[in-house]
N, CA, C, O and CB atoms as a CASP TS submission, in Angstrom:
PFRMAT TS
TARGET T0000
AUTHOR 0000-0000-0000
METHOD Language model
MODEL 1
PARENT N/A
ATOM      1  N   UNK     1      14.007 -51.063 -27.610  1.00  0.00           N
ATOM      2  CA  UNK     1      14.297 -52.763 -27.333  1.00  0.00           C
ATOM      3  C   UNK     1      15.339 -52.277 -26.055  1.00  0.00           C
ATOM      4  O   UNK     1      16.518 -51.939 -26.155  1.00  0.00           O
ATOM      5  CB  UNK     1      15.243 -53.945 -28.980  1.00  0.00           C
ATOM      6  N   UNK     2      14.443 -52.366 -24.754  1.00  0.00           N
ATOM      7  CA  UNK     2      15.045 -51.899 -23.158  1.00  0.00           C
ATOM      8  C   UNK     2      15.266 -53.184 -22.604  1.00  0.00           C
ATOM      9  O   UNK     2      15.345 -53.228 -21.376  1.00  0.00           O
ATOM     10  CB  UNK     2      13.922 -50.951 -22.040  1.00  0.00           C
ATOM     11  N   UNK     3      15.407 -54.450 -23.369  1.00  0.00           N
ATOM     12  CA  UNK     3      15.654 -55.559 -22.415  1.00  0.00           C
ATOM     13  C   UNK     3      17.244 -55.591 -21.785  1.00  0.00           C
ATOM     14  O   UNK     3      17.642 -56.067 -20.721  1.00  0.00           O
ATOM     15  CB  UNK     3      15.324 -56.965 -23.235  1.00  0.00           C
ATOM     16  N   UNK     4      18.008 -54.873 -22.901  1.00  0.00           N
ATOM     17  CA  UNK     4      19.569 -55.040 -22.589  1.00  0.00           C
ATOM     18  C   UNK     4      19.647 -54.330 -21.006  1.00  0.00           C
ATOM     19  O   UNK     4      20.537 -54.671 -20.227  1.00  0.00           O
ATOM     20  CB  UNK     4      20.698 -54.093 -23.922  1.00  0.00           C
ATOM     21  N   UNK     5      18.669 -53.368 -20.657  1.00  0.00           N
ATOM     22  CA  UNK     5      18.901 -52.697 -19.329  1.00  0.00           C
ATOM     23  C   UNK     5      18.490 -53.678 -18.445  1.00  0.00           C
ATOM     24  O   UNK     5      19.008 -53.584 -17.332  1.00  0.00           O
ATOM     25  CB  UNK     5      18.150 -51.348 -19.080  1.00  0.00           C
ATOM     26  N   UNK     6      17.691 -54.620 -18.611  1.00  0.00           N
ATOM     27  CA  UNK     6      16.763 -55.699 -17.536  1.00  0.00           C
ATOM     28  C   UNK     6      18.146 -56.738 -17.519  1.00  0.00           C
ATOM     29  O   UNK     6      18.646 -57.162 -16.477  1.00  0.00           O
ATOM     30  CB  UNK     6      14.850 -56.626 -18.366  1.00  0.00           C
ATOM     31  N   UNK     7      18.619 -57.031 -18.823  1.00  0.00           N
ATOM     32  CA  UNK     7      19.494 -58.255 -18.814  1.00  0.00           C
ATOM     33  C   UNK     7      20.901 -57.802 -17.789  1.00  0.00           C
ATOM     34  O   UNK     7      21.403 -58.590 -16.987  1.00  0.00           O
ATOM     35  CB  UNK     7      19.964 -58.680 -20.598  1.00  0.00           C
ATOM     36  N   UNK     8      21.275 -56.722 -17.957  1.00  0.00           N
ATOM     37  CA  UNK     8      22.647 -55.951 -17.417  1.00  0.00           C
ATOM     38  C   UNK     8      22.550 -56.405 -16.072  1.00  0.00           C
ATOM     39  O   UNK     8      23.535 -56.937 -15.559  1.00  0.00           O
ATOM     40  CB  UNK     8      22.731 -54.162 -17.519  1.00  0.00           C
ATOM     41  N   UNK     9      21.337 -56.242 -15.341  1.00  0.00           N
ATOM     42  CA  UNK     9      21.045 -55.950 -13.906  1.00  0.00           C
ATOM     43  C   UNK     9      20.844 -57.554 -13.506  1.00  0.00           C
ATOM     44  O   UNK     9      20.915 -57.865 -12.317  1.00  0.00           O
ATOM     45  CB  UNK     9      19.579 -54.816 -13.615  1.00  0.00           C
ATOM     46  N   UNK    10      20.620 -58.449 -14.404  1.00  0.00           N
ATOM     47  CA  UNK    10      20.444 -59.905 -14.186  1.00  0.00           C
ATOM     48  C   UNK    10      21.679 -60.522 -13.969  1.00  0.00           C
ATOM     49  O   UNK    10      22.181 -61.054 -12.979  1.00  0.00           O
ATOM     50  CB  UNK    10      19.783 -60.578 -15.292  1.00  0.00           C
ATOM     51  N   UNK    11      22.233 -60.242 -15.653  1.00  0.00           N
ATOM     52  CA  UNK    11      23.581 -60.948 -15.768  1.00  0.00           C
ATOM     53  C   UNK    11      24.478 -59.973 -16.454  1.00  0.00           C
ATOM     54  O   UNK    11      24.196 -59.615 -17.598  1.00  0.00           O
ATOM     55  CB  UNK    11      23.514 -62.357 -16.597  1.00  0.00           C
ATOM     56  N   UNK    12      25.443 -59.556 -15.899  1.00  0.00           N
ATOM     57  CA  UNK    12      25.947 -58.538 -16.012  1.00  0.00           C
ATOM     58  C   UNK    12      27.347 -59.375 -16.791  1.00  0.00           C
ATOM     59  O   UNK    12      28.019 -58.563 -17.426  1.00  0.00           O
ATOM     60  CB  UNK    12      25.993 -57.644 -14.578  1.00  0.00           C
ATOM     61  N   UNK    13      27.685 -60.260 -16.833  1.00  0.00           N
ATOM     62  CA  UNK    13      28.787 -61.551 -17.294  1.00  0.00           C
ATOM     63  C   UNK    13      28.322 -61.291 -18.806  1.00  0.00           C
ATOM     64  O   UNK    13      29.014 -60.775 -19.684  1.00  0.00           O
ATOM     65  CB  UNK    13      28.456 -63.522 -16.555  1.00  0.00           C
ATOM     66  N   UNK    14      26.789 -61.830 -18.948  1.00  0.00           N
ATOM     67  CA  UNK    14      26.404 -62.093 -19.967  1.00  0.00           C
ATOM     68  C   UNK    14      26.509 -60.705 -20.997  1.00  0.00           C
ATOM     69  O   UNK    14      26.839 -60.865 -22.172  1.00  0.00           O
ATOM     70  CB  UNK    14      25.146 -62.699 -19.695  1.00  0.00           C
ATOM     71  N   UNK    15      26.283 -59.700 -20.597  1.00  0.00           N
ATOM     72  CA  UNK    15      26.175 -58.447 -21.336  1.00  0.00           C
ATOM     73  C   UNK    15      27.716 -57.967 -21.821  1.00  0.00           C
ATOM     74  O   UNK    15      27.964 -57.392 -22.881  1.00  0.00           O
ATOM     75  CB  UNK    15      25.428 -57.301 -20.339  1.00  0.00           C
ATOM     76  N   UNK    16      28.545 -58.290 -20.937  1.00  0.00           N
ATOM     77  CA  UNK    16      29.840 -58.178 -21.129  1.00  0.00           C
ATOM     78  C   UNK    16      30.065 -58.908 -22.320  1.00  0.00           C
ATOM     79  O   UNK    16      30.665 -58.371 -23.252  1.00  0.00           O
ATOM     80  CB  UNK    16      30.613 -58.595 -20.029  1.00  0.00           C
ATOM     81  N   UNK    17      29.623 -60.154 -22.401  1.00  0.00           N
ATOM     82  CA  UNK    17      30.563 -61.298 -23.541  1.00  0.00           C
ATOM     83  C   UNK    17      29.440 -60.512 -24.877  1.00  0.00           C
ATOM     84  O   UNK    17      29.812 -60.584 -26.048  1.00  0.00           O
ATOM     85  CB  UNK    17      30.293 -63.850 -23.148  1.00  0.00           C
ATOM     86  N   UNK    18      28.362 -59.941 -24.592  1.00  0.00           N
ATOM     87  CA  UNK    18      27.749 -59.610 -25.828  1.00  0.00           C
ATOM     88  C   UNK    18      28.123 -58.148 -26.225  1.00  0.00           C
ATOM     89  O   UNK    18      28.236 -57.883 -27.422  1.00  0.00           O
ATOM     90  CB  UNK    18      26.222 -59.801 -25.719  1.00  0.00           C
ATOM     91  N   UNK    19      28.306 -57.259 -25.350  1.00  0.00           N
ATOM     92  CA  UNK    19      28.656 -56.027 -25.481  1.00  0.00           C
ATOM     93  C   UNK    19      30.123 -55.786 -26.544  1.00  0.00           C
ATOM     94  O   UNK    19      30.557 -54.652 -26.748  1.00  0.00           O
ATOM     95  CB  UNK    19      28.805 -55.563 -23.978  1.00  0.00           C
TER
END
């Protein structure tokens, strides 16, 4: 599942909420 890395670059805010 390397999608997280792509999402991080596209939407850092989204990752922060998910992390």
